[in-house]
Steps between C-alpha positions, in 0.01 A plus 500: 500500500627857503855549622409815692191705570360733241274796565237708323478870582333810362687673222727776629346757266147448637399812695439451870351732761760623755347296787510187288873529436577387856230233479645374171853508639395292801311246288788475251744442789267236647470323165879493458554372854227236494686187396836627618349471848223241475548139399393424144265229631245781549488599129158336455358576847285797398306528826823507696696734272209745464448507877872549562510780239207682659655461847830652380334788315273579798806503726639781284171692513332403172134404479541151355213258438466136400323452167372166369543487124547294189827539305517453126813439295375597157689417184359547148459122461404390851385620844603350832310577819584469869229538764126445498502251213239265648731239650348267757599583859815325618662495839769771521414631148273797446341560158582869508787746487582775749707816454583810703373835377538861597292784363695512175725193494482120500769265632495131406779280636354166389488508122718189497173303472528557125844340493404209725163422338562592135879523457481872416784742561354768727639760740518382858365831630283763334460856630268677258256791486133422550242596240390851610131472400222264611561182306496120520877520468717591798823538303683391187856491378649431159779242488710402200365339182147644512440338839297677767444432868152606612362503853118486504240492773368147562209376287151548648398249770864402569588401854745778584554389861869424500660265752655643813877496519697440820550844658825394664648420159362825353662702778830315463519547123372859511753578776785372282386715206449805722851461639644475147308808382597696811866417437542289811 
C-alpha cells in the first residue's frame, strides 16, 4: 500500500487557454485535497468519488459531468482493465467505472482499483486533459516505465446505468472538500 497519495497532472509546459487556467487550478487543488479530507476507504468507490467531484466542481461554477468509462493500465507486456469487463452482477458491485469530466479535463479519484485488484502502483487521483477530438478514448496519461493509463468509453451494449449514491453522504463529503478549497 502507498504511504501517501500520489497524483497525475498535466505537464506544466502544456499550453492552456486562459479560461482553463482557473479550471485547471481548481481541479489540481481538488485532486490534492481529496484524500487529505476524505477517508481512504473511498479510494475504490468510483460512483461516490465521481459524484462528489462533480458536486464540488459545480459548486465553483464549472460544468462537470459524470462519465462512465473503462480504464486501462497498459504496459508493454500486459494490460489491466477496470470497468465494463463482463463481470456478473453482484450486490454492491457495479461492473463499470465512473469519472468526473469537464469540457477539457477528466478527474478520477478511484484508480486504487488497480492496486487493490492487481497489486499495481497507481496514483490515487488523476487530473488529466481529455482527448480534444472525437475518439473512443476520453483521456490518456503516460506513467513511468512505458506504462499508460487510458480512459475509454464503455464497450458497445454495456450497461452504463451506474448505482445511485446516498445524497446525504455526497453532500457531506463535497461540503468538506468545498470548505478545504475555500480555505475555511
